[in-house]
N, C-alpha and C positions, 0 to 999 in steps of 0.2 A: 225449209230451213237448211242452213249450211251442212250441219252434221248428218242430215238425211243421206247425203251423197257418200258417206263413209261407212265402213263396216261397223256393225253394232258393237264391236269390241272396244271402240274408241268412245270416250265420253265427250261431251261438248267442250269441256275445259282442255282436253288433250287435242282436239281439233284446233282450237284457237292457238294453242302453243306451237302448232306445227308451221312455223314461219322461218323464212330465210333471214339470217342475220344481215343487218344493214350494211355491213362492210362489203357485201356482195351486190350492193344496189347498182353500182355501175355496170358490172357484168350482166345482171338481170335486165337492166334497161337495154343494153346492147344486144342481147339475145332476143328479146321481145321485139324491139324495134326493127332489127334486121330481119327477123322471121316474118313479121307483118309486111314489111316493104317487099321482100323477096316474093312472097305469096301473091301480092297484088300486082307488082310489076310484071312478073313472069306470066301470070294469067292474062294480063292486058296484052303483052307482046304476042303471046300464042294466039289469042283471038284475032288480034289484028292481022297477023301474018298467015294464019292457017284457018281461021274460023273455028267454030265449035264442031268437033267431029267425034266419032265413036271412041277413039283412043285419046281424047283430050285429057281426061283426068290422069291417066298414067303418065302422059307426056309432061303435063304440068307438075306432077309429083317429082318426076326425074329432074326436071328443070330446077325445081326448088332445092332439092338435095345436092345438086352440083353447084348452084350459085350461093347458097347460104354460107358455106365455109369460107367464101370470099367476103361476103357482106358482113358477117359477124365481127371478125377482127378490123375490118375497116371502120365500122361504127364505133368499136371500142376505142380505136386510136383517134379517129377524127371528132367524135362528139365532144370531148373535153376541150379540143382546140376551137371548135365552133362555139361552145359556151363562152370561152374566154373572149373570142372575137365579138360575140354579141354583147357582152359585158362592156367591152371598150366602145362599142358603137352607140350604146343607149345611154340615156341620162339617169 
């Protein structure tokens, strides 16, 4: 159950109420999408260029932490433009 992951001081109804307001949905979308993309792409590039090695995890984490600050605002700015473009291109 969802509430099993939370400290016992929270009731089930309190856990359900701990949600982000919908006005933050575009920022949350941008944060999640950019984090997922950065994680996947940086891992792929590192494996292709250097292979799996002993320091891979640390290098991958550094790569994610240095590229995500670029990816997040890029997705935040570009995603609404792409949605608009797709809306114009589809019936």
